[in-house]
N, C-alpha and C positions, 0 to 999 in steps of 0.2 A: 817498339815493335819487337816481339819475341821471335827468335828463330830456333829451329831444331833440325838436326840432321840424323837420319836413321840409316843403319847399314845392313839391314836384313831385306831379303827379296820381297816379302809380302808386306813391307811397311813403306811409307812414302820415302822418297829420296831426300826430301826437304820439306819443311813446313814453315810458313811465315804467318804471323797473326798480328792483327791490329784491332784491339777491342773484340767485338763480336764477329769480325770479318776474318776469314782464314783462307789462305792459299796453300793448297797441298800439291806438291810437285811429285809426279810419278816417273820413274825410269821404266821405259818399255823396250822390249827387244823382240825381234822375230827374224825369220830367215831373210827378210829384206833390210835388216839393219836395226839400229837403236835410235830411240828418240825420247823426248820428255813430253809429258802432257801435264796440264795444270787444271785443278778444280778449285773454284772460288765459291765459298759458302758463307752464309751469315747464320749464327746461332741465335735462337730466341726461345723464350720460355712460354709454354702454353699450359696454364695451370701449374701443376707440379712437375711437368715433363719438359726436358730440354729437347728441342728439335732443330733441324737445319733446313735452310732454303737456299735456292740459287736466285731468288728474286731480291732486288735491292731497291731501297727508296732513295730519294734525292740526297739525303744526308749521308748515305753510305758510299756514294759514287767517288768521292775524293779518296777514301781509304781503299776502295777497290782499285782505282787507278794506280795508287802508290804500290799496292801489293803486286799488281801486274808488272810494274816497272822493276820491283825488287826480284820477282820471279824470273823475269827476262834476264836480268843481270846475273843472277845465280846460275842459270842454265848456261849463259855465255861463258862463265868462268870455269865450267867443268872441263876436265881433260877431253881432248878429241877422241881418245880411245873409248870413252864411256858413251859416246853418242852413236 
């Protein structure tokens, strides 16, 4: 599974990928505080065009589960000041 960390404000805080499944972790902040959110998508090719969906089939579920676990662990390891 590949991982990537970005440091700019309009890019994800972290990305984790397993095959066509991707978990993107976003750092959010407002006057009420800071938090992380996670988007899970699956890439697929329709003709010549790559697309993404948030629908998963049975064979995707184990990878989705593992990416959720890894995303949770990554968020838990972030410094408290960033939350």
